[in-house]
C-alpha positions in Angstrom: 25.9 22.4 4.5 24.8 19.0 3.0 24.6 17.6 6.6 21.5 19.5 7.5 20.0 21.7 4.8 19.4 24.4 7.3 20.7 27.7 8.4 22.1 27.8 11.9 19.7 29.3 14.3 16.8 28.9 11.8 13.8 27.8 13.9 12.0 26.6 10.8 14.6 23.9 10.3 13.3 22.2 13.4 9.7 21.8 12.3 8.5 18.4 13.1 11.4 17.6 15.3 9.9 18.5 18.7 9.4 14.9 19.9 12.9 13.8 18.8 14.4 16.8 20.5 12.6 16.0 23.7 13.9 12.5 23.6 17.5 13.7 23.1 17.2 16.2 25.9 15.7 13.7 28.2 18.6 11.2 27.7 21.3 13.9 28.0 19.7 15.2 31.2 20.1 11.8 32.7 23.7 11.5 31.6 25.2 9.4 28.9 25.1 10.0 25.2 23.0 10.1 22.1 24.1 8.9 18.7 22.1 10.2 15.7 22.3 8.8 12.2 20.6 9.4 8.9 21.2 10.2 5.3 22.9 13.5 4.2 20.5 16.4 4.3 18.1 14.9 6.7 18.7 17.5 9.4 21.2 16.0 11.9 23.2 19.2 12.2 20.0 21.3 12.8 19.3 19.0 15.8 22.9 19.4 17.1 22.6 23.1 16.7 19.5 23.2 18.8 20.9 20.9 21.5 24.2 23.0 21.7 22.3 26.3 21.9 20.1 25.0 24.8 23.2 23.8 26.6 25.0 27.1 26.1 22.0 28.9 27.5 22.2 26.8 30.6 25.8 27.8 31.1 27.3 24.5 30.1 30.7 24.1 28.5 29.9 23.1 24.9 32.7 21.7 22.8 31.9 21.2 19.1 33.7 19.1 16.5 32.7 18.8 12.8 35.4 17.2 10.6 35.2 17.4 6.8 35.9 14.6 4.3 39.5 15.8 3.6 40.4 15.4 7.3 39.5 11.7 7.5 43.1 10.7 6.5 44.8 13.3 8.7 45.9 11.6 12.0 44.9 13.5 15.2 43.2 16.3 13.3 39.9 15.9 15.2 41.5 15.6 18.7 43.6 18.7 18.1 40.5 20.7 17.3 38.7 19.3 20.3 41.5 20.0 22.8 41.9 23.5 21.5 38.4 24.3 22.8 39.0 23.1 26.4 40.1 25.5 29.1 43.8 25.5 29.9 44.6 22.7 32.3 48.1 21.7 31.4 49.8 22.9 34.6 47.6 20.6 36.7 48.5 17.5 34.6 51.2 15.0 35.4 54.4 15.4 33.3 53.7 12.6 30.9 50.2 13.9 30.2 51.5 17.4 29.8 53.9 16.3 27.1 51.2 14.2 25.4 48.8 17.2 25.5 51.3 19.5 23.8 51.8 17.0 21.0 48.1 16.3 20.5 47.3 20.0 20.3 49.7 20.2 17.4 48.3 17.0 15.8 51.7 15.4 16.1 52.0 11.6 16.1 53.5 10.0 19.3 57.3 10.0 19.6 59.0 6.7 19.5 59.2 5.2 23.0 56.4 7.4 24.5 53.8 5.7 26.6 50.5 5.0 24.7 48.6 5.1 28.0 49.7 8.7 28.8 48.4 9.9 25.5 45.1 8.1 26.0 44.6 9.5 29.5 44.8 13.2 28.4 41.2 13.6 27.3 39.6 11.8 30.3 41.6 13.9 32.7 40.8 17.2 31.0 37.1 16.4 30.8 36.9 15.3 34.5 38.5 18.6 35.6 36.3 20.7 33.4 33.2 18.9 34.8 34.1 19.9 38.3 33.1 23.5 37.5 30.2 23.0 35.1 28.6 20.3 33.0 30.3 19.5 29.7 28.6 18.6 26.4 30.6 17.3 23.5 28.8 17.8 20.1 30.4 15.7 17.4 29.0 16.0 13.9 29.8 14.1 10.7 31.6 11.4 12.7 32.1 9.4 9.5 34.9 11.9 8.5 36.6 11.8 11.9 40.2 10.4 11.6 40.7 6.9 13.2 43.3 8.1 15.7 41.1 10.8 17.1 38.1 8.5 17.2 40.0 6.0 19.2 41.1 8.5 21.8 37.6 9.9 22.2 36.1 6.4 22.4 38.7 5.5 25.1 37.7 8.5 27.2 34.0 7.5 27.0 34.7 3.9 27.9 36.2 5.1 31.2 32.8 6.5 32.1 33.5 10.2 32.7 30.5 10.6 34.9 27.0 12.2 34.5 28.4 15.7 34.0 30.1 14.8 30.8 27.6 14.0 28.0 28.1 13.5 24.3 25.8 13.9 21.3 27.3 12.5 18.1 25.9 12.3 14.6 27.0 10.6 11.5 25.8 10.0 8.0 24.2 6.6 7.8 24.8 4.5 6.0 28.4 5.4 6.6 30.5 5.3 3.4 33.2 3.7 5.4 30.9 0.9 6.6 31.2 1.7 10.3 28.8 2.9 13.0 31.2 5.2 14.7 28.9 7.7 16.5 27.6 5.2 19.0 31.2 4.3 20.0 32.0 7.9 20.8 29.3 8.2 23.4 29.5 7.3 27.1 27.1 4.7 28.5 24.2 4.6 28.5 24.1 5.6 24.8 20.9 6.0 22.9 21.0 5.2 19.2 18.4 7.3 17.3 17.7 7.5 13.5 16.7 11.0 12.2 13.5 10.1 10.2 12.2 11.9 7.1 9.9 14.9 7.8 6.2 14.2 7.7 4.4 15.8 4.7 2.8 18.6 6.8 6.1 19.5 8.5 8.0 19.6 5.3 5.3 21.7 3.7 5.5 24.2 6.6 9.3 24.4 6.2 9.1 25.2 2.5 6.2 27.6 3.0 8.4 29.5 5.5 10.9 29.8 2.7 8.3 31.3 0.4 7.3 28.3 -1.7 3.5 28.1 -2.6 1.5 25.5 -0.7 0.8 23.3 -3.7 4.4 23.0 -4.8 5.6 22.6 -1.2 3.1 19.8 -0.7 4.4 18.1 -3.9 8.0 18.3 -2.8 7.6 15.6 -0.1 7.4 12.7 -2.6 10.2 14.2 -4.7 12.5 14.5 -1.7 11.3 11.5 0.3 10.9 13.9 3.3 14.6 15.0 3.2 14.6 18.8 4.0 17.9 19.6 2.2 16.8 17.8 -1.0 13.4 19.6 -0.8 15.0 23.0 -0.4 17.4 22.4 -3.2 14.7 21.1 -5.5 12.4 24.0 -4.6 15.2 26.5 -5.3 15.8 25.0 -8.7 12.2 25.0 -9.9 12.1 26.6 -13.3 9.4 29.1 -14.2 6.5 27.7 -16.2 4.0 24.9 -15.9 4.1 22.7 -12.8 4.1 19.5 -14.9 7.4 20.4 -16.7 10.2 18.4 -15.1 13.1 20.5 -13.7 16.8 19.5 -14.0 18.4 17.8 -11.0 20.4 20.5 -9.2 24.1 19.9 -9.1 24.3 19.7 -5.3 21.4 17.2 -5.2 23.0 15.2 -8.0 26.3 15.0 -6.1 24.6 14.0 -2.8 22.7 11.2 -4.5 25.9 10.1 -6.3 27.5 9.8 -2.9 24.8 7.4 -1.8 25.4 5.2 -4.9 29.2 5.4 -4.8 29.6 3.0 -1.9 27.6 0.2 -3.7 29.3 -2.6 -5.7 29.1 -2.4 -9.5 26.8 -5.3 -9.7 24.3 -3.7 -7.3 24.4 -0.5 -9.4 23.7 -2.5 -12.5 20.6 -4.0 -10.9 19.5 -0.5 -9.8 20.0 0.8 -13.4 17.6 -1.9 -14.7 15.1 -0.9 -12.0 15.5 2.8 -12.9 14.7 2.1 -16.6 11.6 0.0 -15.9 8.2 1.7 -15.7 7.1 -0.2 -12.6 10.2 -2.1 -11.3 9.6 -5.3 -9.3 11.9 -7.9 -7.9 10.3 -10.4 -10.2 11.0 -8.3 -13.3 14.6 -7.8 -12.3 15.1 -11.6 -11.8 13.5 -12.2 -15.2 15.8 -9.6 -16.7 18.8 -11.7 -15.7 19.7 -10.0 -12.4 20.1 -13.2 -10.5 21.3 -11.5 -7.3 18.5 -9.0 -7.4 17.3 -9.8 -3.9 20.8 -9.4 -2.4 21.5 -6.2 -4.5 18.2 -4.6 -3.4 18.9 -5.4 0.3 22.3 -3.7 0.0 20.6 -0.7 -1.7 17.9 -0.5 0.9 20.6 -0.5 3.7 22.2 2.4 1.8 18.9 4.3 1.8 18.6 4.1 -2.0 15.5 2.0 -2.4 12.6 0.6 -0.4 11.2 -2.8 -1.3 7.5 -3.1 -0.5 6.7 -6.8 -1.1 7.6 -7.2 -4.8 7.6 -3.5 -5.7 10.8 -1.6 -5.8 10.7 2.2 -5.0 13.6 4.6 -5.2 14.0 6.9 -2.2 14.0 9.6 -3.3 12.7 9.0 -6.8 15.4 11.3 -8.2 17.9 8.6 -7.7 16.4 6.7 -10.7 16.9 9.9 -12.8 20.5 10.2 -11.7 21.2 6.5 -12.4 19.7 6.7 -15.9 21.3 10.0 -16.8 24.8 9.0 -15.6 24.8 5.6 -17.4 26.4 5.3 -20.7 24.3 4.7 -23.9 25.8 1.2 -24.1 24.8 0.4 -20.5 21.3 1.7 -21.0 20.9 -0.3 -24.3 22.1 -3.5 -22.5 19.7 -2.9 -19.7 16.8 -2.3 -22.1 17.6 -5.5 -24.0 17.5 -7.5 -20.8 14.2 -5.8 -19.6 12.6 -6.5 -23.0 13.5 -10.2 -22.7 12.2 -10.3 -19.1 9.0 -8.3 -19.6 5.6 -10.1 -19.2 3.6 -7.4 -20.9 4.2 -7.3 -24.7 3.7 -3.5 -24.7 6.5 -3.1 -22.1 8.8 -5.5 -24.1 8.2 -3.3 -27.2 8.9 -0.2 -25.3 12.2 -1.5 -24.1 13.2 -2.6 -27.6 12.4 0.8 -29.0 14.4 2.6 -26.3 17.6 0.7 -27.3 18.0 3.2 -30.2 16.8 6.7 -31.1 17.2 6.3 -34.8 14.0 7.1 -36.8 12.3 4.0 -38.3 8.9 4.0 -40.0 8.3 0.3 -39.3 9.2 0.7 -35.6 7.0 3.8 -35.3 4.0 2.0 -36.8 4.5 -1.0 -34.5 4.7 1.3 -31.5 1.5 3.2 -32.5 -0.4 -0.1 -33.1 0.6 -1.3 -29.6 -0.5 2.1 -28.2 -3.8 1.7 -29.9 -4.3 -1.5 -28.1 -3.4 0.0 -24.7 -5.5 3.2 -25.1 -8.6 3.4 -22.9 -7.0 1.1 -20.3 -3.3 1.6 -19.6 -3.2 5.3 -20.3 0.4 5.9 -19.2 1.7 3.0 -21.3 -0.3 4.2 -24.3 1.0 7.7 -23.9 4.6 6.6 -23.7 4.2 4.3 -26.8 2.5 7.0 -28.8 5.3 9.5 -27.9 8.0 6.9 -28.8 6.2 6.4 -32.1 6.3 10.1 -32.7 10.0 10.3 -31.7 10.9 7.4 -34.1 8.7 8.7 -36.9 10.7 9.9 -40.0 9.8 13.2 -41.7 8.0 11.4 -44.4 5.2 10.5 -42.0 4.7 14.0 -40.5 0.9 13.8 -40.5 0.9 10.5 -38.6 3.4 12.0 -36.1 0.9 14.8 -35.2 -1.9 12.3 -34.7 0.3 10.3 -32.4 1.4 13.3 -30.4 -2.2 14.3 -29.8 -3.0 10.8 -28.7 0.0 10.8 -26.5 -1.1 14.0 -24.8 -4.7 12.8 -24.2 -3.7 9.4 -22.9 -0.9 10.9 -20.8 -3.5 13.2 -19.2 -6.0 10.4 -18.4 -3.1 8.1 -17.3 -1.7 10.5 -14.8 1.5 11.0 -16.7 1.6 14.9 -16.6 5.1 15.3 -18.0 4.4 13.0 -21.0 1.1 14.7 -21.7 2.6 18.2 -21.5 5.6 17.3 -23.6 3.4 15.8 -26.3 1.0 18.8 -26.3 3.8 21.3 -26.6 5.3 19.3 -29.5 1.9 19.7 -31.3 1.9 23.4 -30.8 5.5 23.7 -31.9 4.6 22.0 -35.3 2.6 23.3 -38.2 -0.5 21.4 -36.9 -4.1 21.9 -38.2 -6.6 23.8 -35.9 -8.3 20.7 -34.6 -5.0 19.2 -33.4 -3.9 22.5 -31.8 -7.2 23.0 -29.9 -7.0 19.4 -28.5 -3.4 20.0 -27.5 -4.4 23.2 -25.8 -7.2 21.5 -23.9 -4.6 19.1 -22.5 -2.4 22.0 -21.3 -5.5 23.7 -19.8 -6.4 20.5 -17.9 -2.8 20.2 -16.6 -3.1 23.7 -15.2 -5.6 22.4 -12.6 -6.8 25.1 -10.3 -4.5 27.6 -12.1 -7.0 27.8 -14.9 -7.7 31.4 -14.2 -4.1 32.3 -15.1 -4.4 30.7 -18.6 -6.0 33.7 -20.4 -3.6 33.6 -23.4 -4.1 29.8 -23.8 -7.9 30.2 -23.7 -7.8 33.1 -26.3 -5.8 31.0 -28.7 -8.0 27.9 -28.3 -11.2 29.9 -28.9 -9.6 31.5 -32.0 -8.5 28.2 -33.4 -11.8 26.4 -32.7 -13.7 28.9 -34.9 -17.3 28.1 -35.4 -16.9 24.4 -34.8 -19.1 23.6 -31.8 -17.4 20.2 -31.2 -14.1 22.1 -30.6 -15.6 25.2 -29.0 -17.7 23.5 -26.3 -14.8 21.8 -24.4 -13.0 25.2 -24.4 -16.0 27.0 -23.1 -16.5 24.3 -20.4 -13.0 25.0 -19.1 -13.7 28.7 -19.1 -16.7 27.9 -16.9 -14.5 26.0 -14.5 -12.0 28.9 -14.4 -14.8 31.4 -13.5 -16.1 29.1 -10.8 -12.6 28.7 -9.3 -12.1 32.5 -9.4 -15.4 33.0 -7.5 -17.0 34.9 -10.4 -20.5 33.5 -10.3 -21.9 35.8 -13.0 -19.3 34.8 -15.5 -19.6 31.1 -14.6 -23.3 31.2 -15.3 -22.7 32.9 -18.7 -20.0 30.5 -19.8 -21.9 27.4 -18.6 -25.0 28.5 -20.6 -22.8 29.0 -23.7 -21.1 25.7 -23.2 -24.5 23.8 -22.9 -25.7 25.4 -26.2 -22.5 24.6 -28.1 -22.4 21.0 -26.7 -26.0 20.4 -27.7 -25.2 21.7 -31.2 -22.2 19.3 -31.4 -24.2 16.3 -30.1 -22.0 16.1 -27.0 -24.3 15.2 -24.1 -21.4 14.6 -21.7 -20.1 18.2 -22.0 -23.6 19.5 -21.9 -24.3 17.6 -18.6 -21.1 18.9 -17.0 -22.0 22.5 -18.0 -25.5 22.1 -16.5 -23.9 20.6 -13.3 -21.8 23.8 -12.9 -24.9 25.9 -13.5 -26.8 24.0 -10.8 -23.9 24.5 -8.4 -23.9 28.3 -9.0 -27.6 28.5 -8.7 -27.5 26.7 -5.4 -24.6 28.8 -4.1 -26.7 31.9 -4.8 -29.8 30.4 -3.1 -31.8 30.3 -6.4 -34.6 27.6 -6.3 -34.1 26.7 -10.0 -31.0 24.6 -9.2 -33.0 21.4 -8.7 -34.5 21.6 -12.2 -31.1 22.4 -13.8 -29.6 19.3 -12.1 -32.5 17.2 -13.2 -31.9 18.2 -16.8 -28.2 17.2 -16.4 -29.0 13.8 -14.9 -31.5 13.1 -17.7 -28.7 13.4 -20.4 -26.9 10.2 -21.5 -23.6 11.5 -20.1 -20.6 9.3 -19.4 -17.7 11.4 -18.0 -14.3 9.7 -18.0 -13.1 8.6 -14.6 -10.9 11.7 -14.3 -13.8 14.0 -14.9 -16.3 12.2 -12.7 -16.3 15.0 -10.1 -17.6 17.4 -12.7 -20.5 15.2 -13.7 -24.1 15.4 -12.5 -24.1 12.2 -10.4 -21.3 13.6 -8.2 -23.0 17.0 -7.9 -26.3 15.2 -7.0 -24.4 13.3 -4.2 -22.9 16.5 -2.9 -26.3 18.2 -2.8 -27.7 15.2 -1.0 -25.0 15.6 1.7 -25.7 19.4 1.9 -29.4 18.6 2.4 -28.5 16.0 5.2 -29.8 13.1 3.1 -26.7 11.3 4.4 -27.6 7.6 3.6 -28.4 8.6 0.0 -25.2 10.6 -0.3 -23.0 7.8 1.1 -24.5 5.1 -1.1 -24.0 7.3 -4.2 -20.5 8.3 -3.3 -19.4 4.7 -2.6 -20.6 3.7 -6.1 -18.7 6.7 -7.6 -15.6 5.7 -5.6 -15.4 2.4 -7.5 -15.2 4.4 -10.8 -13.0 7.1 -9.4 -10.3 4.6 -8.4 -9.6 4.3 -12.1 -8.6 8.0 -12.2 -4.8 7.9 -12.7 -4.6 11.7 -12.2 -6.3 11.4 -8.8 -8.5 14.5 -8.7 -11.8 12.6 -9.0 -10.7 10.1 -6.4 -9.7 12.9 -4.1 -13.0 14.7 -4.5 -15.0 11.5 -3.8 -12.9 10.7 -0.7 -13.4 14.2 0.6 -17.1 14.0 0.2 -17.2 10.6 1.9 -15.3 12.1 4.8 -17.7 15.0 5.2 -20.7 12.6 5.1 -19.1 10.4 7.7 -18.5 13.4 9.9 -22.1 14.5 9.8 -23.3 10.9 10.4 -21.1 10.6 13.5 -18.6 8.1 12.2 -15.6 10.0 13.3 -12.9 7.4 12.7 -14.2 6.8 9.2 -14.2 10.5 8.5 -10.6 10.9 9.6 -9.5 7.9 7.5 -11.2 9.2 4.3 -9.9 12.7 4.9 -6.3 11.8 5.4 -6.5 9.4 2.4 -7.7 12.4 0.3 -4.8 14.5 1.6 -2.2 11.9 0.6 -3.8 11.3 -2.8 -3.9 15.1 -3.5 -0.3 15.4 -2.5 0.8 12.6 -4.8 -1.2 14.1 -7.7 0.2 17.6 -7.2 -3.3 19.0 -6.6 -4.2 22.1 -4.6 -4.1 21.2 -1.0 -6.7 23.8 0.1 -9.8 21.6 -0.4 -8.3 18.5 1.3 -6.9 20.5 4.2 -10.4 21.8 4.7 -11.9 18.3 4.8 -9.2 17.1 7.1 -9.8 20.1 9.4 -13.5 19.3 9.6 -12.8 15.6 10.4 -10.3 16.7 13.1 -12.9 19.0 14.6 -15.2 16.0 15.0 -12.9 13.2 16.0 -9.3 14.3 16.1 -7.9 17.4 17.9 -8.8 21.1 17.9 -5.1 22.1 17.5 -4.7 19.9 14.4 -7.9 21.2 13.0 -6.8 24.8 13.5 -3.4 24.2 11.9 -5.0 22.4 8.8 -7.5 25.2 8.4 -4.8 27.9 8.6 -2.8 26.1 5.9 -5.9 25.8 3.9 -6.6 29.5 4.1 -3.0 30.2 2.9 -3.3 27.7 0.0 -6.7 29.1 -1.1 -5.4 32.7 -1.0 -2.3 31.8 -3.1 -4.5 30.1 -5.7 -7.3 32.6 -5.7 -9.8 29.9 -4.7 -12.5 31.9 -3.0 -14.8 29.0 -2.5 -12.3 27.0 -0.3 -11.0 30.2 1.3 -14.5 30.6 2.8 -14.7 27.0 3.8 -11.3 27.0 5.5 -12.2 30.2 7.3 -15.3 28.5 8.6 -13.3 25.5 9.9 -10.7 27.9 11.4 -13.4 29.9 13.1 -14.9 26.8 14.6 -11.6 25.6 15.9 -10.7 28.9 17.5 -14.2 29.3 19.1 -14.1 25.8 20.6 -10.5 26.3 21.8 -11.6 29.4 23.8 -10.1 31.9 21.3 -13.4 33.7 20.8 -12.1 36.9 19.3 -9.9 35.1 16.8 -12.8 32.8 15.9 -15.2 35.7 15.4 -12.6 37.5 13.2 -12.2 34.5 10.9 -16.0 34.2 10.6 -16.5 37.9 10.0 -14.0 37.7 7.1 -16.0 34.7 5.7 -19.2 36.8 5.9 -17.6 39.6 3.9 -16.3 37.2 1.3 -19.7 35.6 0.9 -21.5 38.9 0.6 -19.1 40.0 -2.2 -19.5 36.7 -4.1 -23.3 36.6 -3.9 -23.4 33.2 -2.1 -26.5 33.0 0.1 -27.3 29.3 0.8 -26.6 28.7 4.5 -26.7 25.0 3.9 -23.4 25.0 2.0 -21.2 26.7 4.6 -23.1 26.8 7.9 -21.1 29.5 9.5 -24.0 31.8 10.6 -24.7 30.0 13.9 -21.1 29.8 14.8 -20.6 33.5 14.2 -23.8 34.3 16.1 -22.6 32.3 19.1 -19.2 33.9 19.1 -20.6 37.4 18.9 -23.0 36.7 21.8 -20.1 35.4 23.9 -18.3 38.7 23.2 -21.5 40.7 24.2 -22.2 41.7 20.6 -25.9 40.6 20.9 -27.4 42.9 18.3 -25.0 41.7 15.6 -25.6 38.1 16.7 -29.3 38.5 16.3 -29.0 40.2 12.9 -26.7 37.4 11.7 -29.3 34.8 12.6 -32.1 36.9 11.1 -30.3 37.1 7.8 -29.7 33.3 7.8 -33.4 32.6 8.6 -34.5 34.9 5.7 -32.3 33.0 3.3 -33.6 29.7 4.7 -37.2 30.7 4.2 -36.6 31.1 0.5 -35.4 27.5 0.4 -38.5 26.0 1.9 -38.9 23.6 4.9 -35.6 21.9 5.9 -35.5 20.2 9.4 -31.7 20.2 9.5 -31.4 23.9 8.7 -34.1 24.6 11.3 -32.1 22.5 13.8 -28.8 24.5 13.1 -30.5 27.8 13.4 -32.5 26.8 16.5 -29.4 25.6 18.3 -27.6 28.8 17.3 -30.5 30.9 18.6 -30.4 29.0 21.8 -26.7 29.9 22.3 -27.5 33.6 21.7 -30.5 33.5 24.0 -28.6 31.8 26.8 -25.7 34.3 26.5 -28.3 37.1 26.5 -29.8 36.0 29.8 -32.8 34.1 28.4 -32.0 30.5 29.4 -35.7 29.4 29.5 -36.2 30.0 25.8 -32.7 28.6 25.1 -33.7 25.3 26.7 -36.8 25.0 24.5 -34.9 25.8 21.3 -31.9 23.6 22.0 -34.2 20.7 22.9 -36.1 21.2 19.6 -32.8 21.2 17.7 -31.7 18.0 19.4 -35.0 16.4 18.4 -34.5 17.5 14.7 -31.0 16.0 14.6 -32.1 12.8 16.3 -34.7 12.3 13.5 -32.0 13.0 10.9 -29.6 10.5 12.5 -26.9 13.1 13.0 -25.5 12.2 16.5 -22.8 14.8 16.6 -25.2 17.6 15.9 -27.7 16.1 18.3 -25.2 15.9 21.1 -24.0 19.4 20.4 -27.6 20.6 20.9 -27.9 18.7 24.1 -24.6 20.3 25.3 -26.1 23.7 24.6 -29.3 22.7 26.4 -27.2 21.6 29.4 -25.4 24.9 29.5 -28.7 26.8 29.4 -30.0 24.6 32.3 -27.0 25.5 34.3 -27.7 29.1 33.8 -31.2 28.4 35.2 -29.5 26.7 38.2 -31.2 23.5 37.3 -28.1 21.4 37.9 -29.8 18.0 37.8 -31.3 18.8 34.4 -28.0 20.2 33.2 -26.2 16.9 34.2 -28.9 14.9 32.5 -28.5 16.8 29.2 -24.7 17.0 29.3 -24.5 13.3 30.3 -26.6 12.3 27.4 -24.4 14.4 25.1 -21.3 12.7 26.5 -22.7 9.3 25.9 -23.4 10.1 22.2 -20.0 11.7 21.7 -18.2 8.8 23.3 -20.1 6.3 21.1 -19.2 8.3 18.0 -15.5 8.5 18.9 -15.9 12.3 18.8 -12.8 12.9 20.9 -12.6 16.7 21.1 -16.3 17.0 21.7 -16.1 14.3 24.4 -13.3 16.2 26.2 -15.2 19.5 26.0 -18.3 17.8 27.3 -16.5 16.1 30.2 -15.3 19.6 31.3 -18.8 20.9 31.1 -20.0 18.0 33.2 -17.3 18.6 35.8 -18.7 22.2 36.0 -22.1 20.9 36.9 -20.6 18.7 39.6 -18.8 21.7 41.0 -22.2 23.4 41.3 -23.2 20.9 43.9 -24.5 17.6 42.4 -23.4 14.1 41.4 -21.0 13.9 38.5 -23.1 12.2 35.9 -26.7 11.8 34.9 -28.6 9.0 36.7 -25.6 8.6 39.0 -23.3 6.9 36.4 -19.6 7.6 36.4 -17.8 8.5 33.2 -16.6 4.9 32.7 -20.0 3.5 33.5 -21.6 5.8 31.0 -19.1 4.9 28.3 -19.7 1.2 28.8 -23.5 1.7 28.8 -23.2 3.6 25.4 -21.2 0.7 23.9 -23.7 -1.8 25.1 -26.4 0.2 23.5 -24.4 0.0 20.2 -24.3 -3.8 20.4 -20.8 -4.4 21.6 -20.0 -7.6 23.6 -18.3 -7.5 26.9 -15.1 -8.8 25.3 -15.3 -6.0 22.6 -15.9 -3.4 25.3 -12.9 -4.7 27.3 -10.6 -4.5 24.3 -11.8 -1.0 23.3 -11.5 0.5 26.8 -8.4 -1.5 27.8 -10.2 -3.2 30.7 -10.5 -6.8 31.8 -13.7 -8.6 30.9 -14.3 -9.1 34.7 -14.1 -5.4 35.2 -16.6 -4.8 32.4 -19.0 -7.4 33.9 -18.8 -5.9 37.4 -19.3 -2.4 36.0 -22.3 -3.5 34.0 -23.8 -5.0 37.2 -23.6 -1.6 38.9 -25.1 0.1 35.9 -28.1 -2.3 35.9 -28.6 -1.6 39.7 -28.4 2.2 39.3 -30.7 2.4 36.3 -33.2 -0.3 37.6 -32.8 -2.5 34.5 -32.2 -6.3 34.2 -30.9 -6.9 30.7 -28.9 -5.4 27.9 -32.1 -4.9 25.9 -33.6 -2.8 28.7 -30.4 -0.8 29.1 -30.3 -0.1 25.3 -33.8 1.1 25.3 -33.3 3.2 28.4 -30.5 5.4 27.1 -32.3 6.8 24.1 -35.3 7.4 26.4 -33.2 9.9 28.4 -32.8 12.0 25.3 -36.5 11.7 24.2 -37.8 12.5 27.7 -35.4 15.5 27.8 -36.9 16.9 24.6 -40.5 16.2 25.7 -40.1 17.9 29.1 -38.4 20.9 27.5 
């Protein structure tokens, strides 16, 4: 079971292994063998099961061998099992081989005086005769446990080249505890040696979701397991009930597996690893300073064993649980010795003090005061270090200093929260609540636990009730509790309650002289007002911005500056939004928890998508996904952002999968806001992939959710046009028209907005075109393209031109259709909008089939792409590198473009391409 972490026949165990399986099958189909290697639990056996099942389905003879550890020292145990599975061929063998076969089937050693060659020839002869009737596949698993005698006989048979109808797939745990790479030697030539890599985060999340684990926990498991499916499944099964921050004990099976990895390492290497495990941030330099003179050599051996990864100077355990096992298995004396060495080698005085304090657990008032003083110096900067020092001070505090201990615990909780040390923060906060602490201390501890709940705030009703009771009439204590009640209501989609709590928070904060809390409450109020389509949101946000608020980096995304940047993006003031967000990113990078950094990265991705910088959008989106995963945050919002970026510049299939996962995550966490947004992304992906009914179903569900929540601003989630277009494609014209009419009514309440007019005009053009009114559709889509050109939103502009080209086609004006679609293609190519470009090329091919030249103005696809890059200022050499062409080819192509367009210079060409779009709008 430890070899794969899967159930035989379980399709979910093969998630993320499609490409590897194809490689294996390709090599086996050509003859030869495949040797797989990887750590225990990585999924080798699941791959062997899949290959064996496929071979059985093809009618091949499949012979499987999977020795266990106890058989490694039993001579001929493996060959006896293997021969027992082969069809009876003894009567056809020469006498010497018949005798050898009988002995081998019983696992008997050779008799004195018997010919060694006769015994060696048994397996080659049997395999050759079996292969005459059907192909043979040997499936050898856990080769590290195969006895040496059997391994030699199999290897001999393979060296004799049994022919293309005898193939072998062999797998072994690597690094092999015996120090040998046996699997490759058991394969016939040509043999392909393949590592089985860790699963990607998305694949592991899907595997765990299929086993019933919530999305947020499944996403977090990737880092804990280093992508190992068995470890992830075992850890998930052992998760205790209670808060997510609370560390769970290492399951026994996991502990034994990790001990096996360590067991083959020399004692000196394990001593170096123990020092690394006890350090807060282990580096090669620190280990050398701590007296581990052979640290470089020890770490190389550990890396070969799959225990650590060394990135430059930094040492990282793979998986991180190995550090826990090392520390817990070490004796108290070994730990004390390692802490002494680390204290001597530390560069940071605070770390040296930490290691000296960890040598002993005996209470000592002087030690406690020294630790607290060092924590005071770290507070506000190194939050994690401060939290650990405060907690150590509390642990070393004698009973005579109980009041100081409570102060230190509260400080540990708050610094642990800001420093991203959730387990330290939670432990300290619960210690406060377990003591006879005064109300102020208890409320501050409860606030930490509420913040650790993240998007699970709505489930913290008992904690909220206790905090409100303990805060009494003190506005300084009550305002932060009310602020979190506001966030909980917002996450639950209860707009009315969010407004009420935000108003109460603002009043309490003003009474307490707390402008930061007041500004954050007003920011939530502005968001709800905007979500409802109420015009007063601008004044509310202005009041928040006028306050002297200074949210901590980890609360930045709740503050008015971030909300203002989001609103600028929603209103398509993209340059303003991008500038503000880049400034906020500098501050958010100080957020050790990661939530503020994730939110700013998500917003930068959405801005880049609208601005037509598709590569940048993908980069920001996937950085946000990785940061959210590391921080253990809800994946729903980041999956939405990644889906939007994939829709613009990645792939429609990836976008649909991310959106589906985002829908599941949002449903699990009761996050109605991002449930709606993920449904919008899913609807778009389905519609553009040709799955019109599925897309319309997703968007109808979104419409129902928005109606029930009171959201009415079509600028926030712009689904109306997509739903209308899908409905029109299905022939539901009346519902399509009604959808657009409702969106326009809401837009009129918001006043003049060119971007919103462009969206709705383009959507109306789609409906008109599908309804048999292409003339009006051309006018509206051209108007929309003009709006988006003025707003510098190239993706939306090109989308409008694509709609215009489709309407021109319906009018049988094929030249005009090619002109509009060709202009759209040029814009999409320049923006690296891959899925849009592919869709547009297909549309362009459709106009060619209607009886005209393939591209506008007679340019080919390559010529148009080169022309677009010239317009964007690229040199010939840059164009050649980007399109994988030679510079001479670019020069020759550019000469043809000049001749076709009647221009003589790059300047004339650059001015000519935008003119195509402008003329198109004017003529329409």
